[in-house]
C-alpha positions as CSV (number, residue, x, y, z in Angstrom):
1,M,20.4,-50.6,-19.6
2,R,18.2,-48.4,-17.4
3,R,17.5,-44.9,-18.7
4,P,18.6,-42.1,-16.4
5,F,16.0,-40.5,-14.2
6,V,14.6,-37.3,-15.7
7,Q,12.5,-35.1,-13.4
8,Q,9.4,-34.2,-15.3
9,S,7.5,-30.9,-14.8
10,P,4.1,-31.2,-13.2
11,M,2.8,-28.7,-15.8
12,P,1.7,-30.0,-19.2
13,G,3.9,-29.8,-22.3
14,F,4.7,-26.5,-24.0
15,G,2.2,-27.0,-26.8
16,L,-0.7,-27.8,-24.5
17,A,0.3,-25.2,-21.9
18,M,0.6,-22.5,-24.6
19,G,-2.7,-23.5,-26.1
20,I,-4.5,-23.2,-22.8
21,T,-2.8,-19.9,-22.0
22,M,-3.6,-18.3,-25.4
23,T,-7.2,-19.6,-25.2
24,M,-7.8,-18.1,-21.8
25,L,-6.0,-14.9,-22.8
26,S,-8.2,-14.6,-25.8
27,V,-11.4,-15.2,-24.0
28,V,-10.7,-13.0,-21.0
29,V,-8.6,-10.1,-22.6
30,L,-8.2,-10.1,-26.4
31,L,-11.8,-10.8,-27.4
32,P,-13.4,-8.0,-25.3
33,I,-10.8,-5.5,-26.4
34,G,-11.1,-6.6,-30.0
35,A,-14.9,-6.2,-29.8
36,L,-14.5,-2.8,-28.3
37,L,-12.1,-1.7,-31.1
38,L,-14.3,-3.3,-33.7
39,K,-17.3,-1.3,-32.4
40,G,-15.2,1.8,-32.5
41,A,-14.1,1.1,-36.1
42,D,-17.7,0.8,-37.2
43,F,-18.5,4.1,-35.4
44,G,-15.7,5.9,-37.2
45,L,-12.7,7.9,-35.9
46,A,-14.3,11.2,-36.5
47,N,-17.4,10.3,-34.5
48,I,-15.2,8.9,-31.7
49,W,-13.4,12.2,-31.5
50,A,-16.6,14.2,-31.6
51,T,-18.0,12.1,-28.8
52,V,-14.9,12.3,-26.6
53,N,-14.1,15.9,-27.4
54,R,-16.7,17.3,-25.0
55,E,-16.2,19.2,-21.8
56,R,-18.2,16.7,-19.7
57,V,-16.2,13.7,-21.1
58,W,-12.8,15.4,-20.7
59,K,-13.6,16.5,-17.1
60,A,-14.7,12.9,-16.3
61,L,-11.5,11.4,-17.9
62,W,-9.3,13.9,-16.1
63,L,-11.0,13.3,-12.8
64,S,-10.8,9.5,-13.1
65,F,-7.1,9.3,-14.2
66,R,-5.9,12.1,-11.9
67,L,-7.5,10.7,-8.7
68,S,-6.5,7.2,-9.7
69,F,-2.9,8.3,-10.1
70,M,-3.0,10.1,-6.7
71,A,-4.5,7.1,-5.0
72,A,-2.0,4.7,-6.6
73,L,0.9,7.0,-5.4
74,F,-0.6,7.0,-1.9
75,N,-0.9,3.3,-1.9
76,L,2.6,2.9,-3.2
77,V,4.1,4.7,-0.2
78,F,1.8,3.3,2.6
79,G,1.4,-0.1,1.0
80,V,5.1,-0.6,1.1
81,L,5.3,0.6,4.7
82,L,2.4,-1.7,5.6
83,A,4.0,-4.7,3.9
84,W,7.3,-3.9,5.7
85,V,5.5,-3.9,9.1
86,L,3.7,-7.1,8.4
87,A,6.8,-8.9,7.1
88,R,9.4,-7.7,9.7
89,Y,7.6,-7.2,13.0
90,R,5.6,-9.4,15.4
91,F,3.0,-7.6,17.6
92,P,-0.4,-8.3,19.1
93,G,-3.1,-8.1,16.4
94,R,-0.8,-8.7,13.5
95,R,-2.8,-11.6,12.2
96,L,-5.9,-9.5,12.3
97,L,-4.3,-6.6,10.5
98,D,-2.8,-9.0,7.9
99,A,-6.3,-10.4,7.3
100,A,-7.9,-7.0,7.1
101,V,-5.6,-6.1,4.1
102,D,-7.5,-8.6,2.0
103,L,-10.9,-7.1,2.9
104,P,-11.2,-5.0,-0.3
105,F,-10.7,-8.2,-2.3
106,A,-13.5,-10.1,-0.6
107,L,-15.9,-7.2,-0.1
108,P,-18.3,-6.4,-3.0
109,T,-17.5,-3.0,-4.4
110,A,-21.1,-1.7,-3.9
111,V,-21.0,-2.8,-0.2
112,A,-17.7,-1.0,0.2
113,G,-19.1,2.2,-1.4
114,I,-22.2,2.1,0.9
115,A,-19.9,1.5,4.0
116,L,-17.5,4.3,3.1
117,T,-20.5,6.7,2.5
118,A,-22.0,5.8,5.8
119,L,-18.7,6.5,7.6
120,Y,-17.7,9.7,5.8
121,A,-21.2,11.3,5.3
122,P,-21.7,14.5,7.4
123,N,-23.7,12.5,9.9
124,G,-21.3,9.5,9.8
125,V,-18.7,8.4,12.4
126,F,-15.8,10.0,10.7
127,G,-17.7,12.5,8.6
128,S,-19.3,14.2,11.7
129,V,-15.8,14.7,13.2
130,L,-14.4,16.1,10.0
131,A,-17.5,18.3,9.5
132,D,-16.8,19.9,12.8
133,A,-13.4,20.8,11.5
134,G,-14.9,22.2,8.3
135,V,-13.8,19.2,6.1
136,K,-16.3,17.5,3.8
137,V,-15.4,14.1,2.3
138,A,-18.5,12.4,1.1
139,Y,-20.0,13.6,-2.2
140,T,-16.7,15.4,-3.0
141,R,-13.5,14.5,-4.8
142,W,-12.0,13.6,-1.5
143,G,-14.6,10.8,-1.2
144,I,-13.6,9.4,-4.5
145,L,-10.0,9.4,-3.5
146,V,-10.8,7.6,-0.2
147,A,-12.7,4.9,-2.2
148,L,-9.9,4.5,-4.7
149,V,-7.3,4.2,-1.9
150,F,-9.4,1.6,-0.2
151,V,-9.7,-0.7,-3.2
152,G,-6.1,-0.3,-4.3
153,L,-4.1,-0.7,-1.2
154,P,-4.0,-4.5,-1.1
155,F,-2.5,-4.7,-4.6
156,V,0.7,-2.9,-3.4
157,T,0.9,-4.6,0.0
158,R,0.4,-8.2,-1.3
159,T,2.8,-7.6,-4.2
160,V,5.7,-6.2,-2.1
161,Q,5.2,-8.3,1.1
162,P,6.7,-11.6,-0.3
163,V,9.7,-9.7,-1.7
164,I,10.4,-8.2,1.7
165,E,10.1,-11.6,3.4
166,E,12.7,-13.0,1.0
167,I,15.3,-10.3,1.7
168,D,17.9,-11.7,4.0
169,R,18.5,-9.7,7.1
170,E,22.2,-10.4,6.7
171,V,22.2,-8.0,3.7
172,E,21.2,-5.2,6.1
173,E,23.7,-6.3,8.7
174,A,26.5,-6.4,6.2
175,S,25.6,-2.9,5.1
176,A,25.6,-1.7,8.7
177,T,29.0,-3.5,9.3
178,L,30.5,-1.5,6.4
179,G,29.5,1.7,8.1
180,A,26.3,2.5,6.2
181,S,23.6,4.5,8.0
182,R,20.0,3.2,8.1
183,L,19.0,5.8,5.5
184,H,21.9,4.8,3.2
185,T,21.0,1.1,3.5
186,L,17.3,1.9,2.8
187,R,18.1,4.0,-0.3
188,H,20.9,1.9,-1.8
189,V,20.2,-1.7,-0.6
190,I,16.5,-2.2,0.2
191,L,14.7,0.1,-2.1
192,P,16.4,-1.1,-5.3
193,M,15.3,-4.6,-4.5
194,L,11.8,-3.5,-3.8
195,T,11.4,-1.2,-6.8
196,P,10.2,-3.8,-9.4
197,A,7.6,-5.3,-7.1
198,A,6.5,-1.9,-5.9
199,L,6.0,-0.7,-9.4
200,T,4.0,-3.8,-10.3
201,G,1.8,-3.1,-7.3
202,F,1.5,0.5,-8.3
203,A,0.4,-0.5,-11.8
204,L,-2.2,-3.0,-10.5
205,A,-3.6,-0.4,-8.0
206,L,-3.7,2.2,-10.8
207,A,-5.5,-0.1,-13.2
208,R,-8.0,-1.1,-10.5
209,A,-8.7,2.5,-9.6
210,V,-9.2,3.7,-13.2
211,G,-12.0,1.2,-13.8
212,E,-13.5,1.3,-10.4
213,Y,-17.3,1.9,-10.3
214,G,-19.2,0.3,-7.5
215,S,-17.4,1.7,-4.6
216,V,-17.2,5.2,-6.1
217,I,-20.7,6.1,-7.3
218,F,-22.2,6.1,-3.8
219,I,-19.6,8.4,-2.2
220,A,-18.9,10.6,-5.2
221,G,-22.2,12.5,-5.5
222,N,-22.0,12.1,-9.3
223,I,-22.2,15.8,-10.1
224,P,-21.5,16.4,-13.8
225,L,-18.2,18.3,-14.4
226,V,-17.4,18.1,-10.7
227,T,-17.5,14.5,-9.3
228,E,-18.6,12.5,-12.3
229,I,-16.1,9.7,-13.2
230,A,-15.6,8.2,-16.7
231,P,-16.9,4.7,-15.9
232,L,-20.2,6.3,-14.8
233,L,-20.4,8.2,-18.2
234,I,-20.1,4.8,-19.9
235,V,-22.9,3.3,-17.8
236,I,-25.1,6.3,-18.5
237,Q,-24.5,5.9,-22.3
238,L,-25.3,2.2,-22.0
239,E,-28.5,2.8,-20.1
240,E,-29.5,5.2,-22.9
241,Y,-28.7,2.5,-25.5
242,N,-26.1,4.7,-27.0
243,Y,-23.6,1.9,-27.5
244,D,-21.4,3.8,-29.9
245,A,-20.8,6.7,-27.5
246,A,-20.1,4.2,-24.7
247,A,-17.5,2.4,-26.9
248,A,-15.9,5.8,-27.8
249,I,-15.4,6.7,-24.2
250,G,-14.2,3.2,-23.5
251,I,-11.6,3.4,-26.3
252,A,-10.4,6.7,-24.9
253,M,-9.9,5.2,-21.5
254,L,-8.2,2.1,-23.0
255,L,-5.7,4.3,-24.9
256,I,-4.9,6.4,-21.9
257,S,-4.5,3.4,-19.6
258,F,-2.3,1.6,-22.2
259,A,0.0,4.7,-22.4
260,M,0.3,4.9,-18.6
261,L,0.9,1.2,-18.1
262,L,3.5,1.3,-20.9
263,A,5.3,4.1,-19.1
264,I,5.3,2.1,-15.9
265,N,6.6,-1.0,-17.6
266,L,9.5,1.0,-19.2
267,I,10.4,2.3,-15.7
268,Q,10.3,-1.3,-14.4
269,I,12.7,-2.4,-17.1
270,W,15.0,0.4,-16.4
271,S,14.9,-0.3,-12.6
272,R,15.7,-4.0,-13.2
273,R,18.7,-3.1,-15.4
274,R,19.9,-0.6,-12.8
275,I,19.7,-3.3,-10.2
276,G,21.8,-5.6,-12.4
277,Y,24.4,-2.9,-12.7
278,V,24.6,-2.2,-9.0
């Protein structure tokens, strides 16, 4: 008697797959974080607090996380709009625009920082025009914001774009048939379906911006207490062979980042449950 045909998964078995997954997760994520926490434990909680509790460190942390959050919010709005345009419309140059979205992924961060500095410096293409209007971008906080927006935009667009492409146009047509306006359809039909993906893109853009270094240091000016970011402080401590202080600042960034990402994940869970109730 022939055995019934059972479709087998192309992936390896659960045990092997779980082993590979945990090994890669440990090597890439858990071991570096564990080493950082172990270094902090050797340094001592009191010493960590004494290192972090300085005006220069607090200013750098506040600047990094505040501008990262602002850049992620900007990317959340315009990244979703860009994804909608690329997914729903056909126009000349669309393929070129679609390819340009991935440019921050392929471009080395240092090259991006040099290019942005050249563009927005007072004698640059954009900087000279803005300088005539009395606006200075390079070597200010605005320059940091521009760099963080540049590196974070693809995360939102590429996360949301596949979801938009999967939304059936008949859903919008059915909403219009029932008498709903475009704004009502957008708020109560489209946005609830996009919210989980948009929040994921927001979290990715935020995480990238918080740890960004290469594209920021060239355009920031790196003035202590003004345009000095937290990753630069860590690099300065490492160059001075002060590994304990570098670990202390890194732990502070880790804890703040974890709290922000936890809040975003809780909002994602709430949004998914809300969609299930609608």
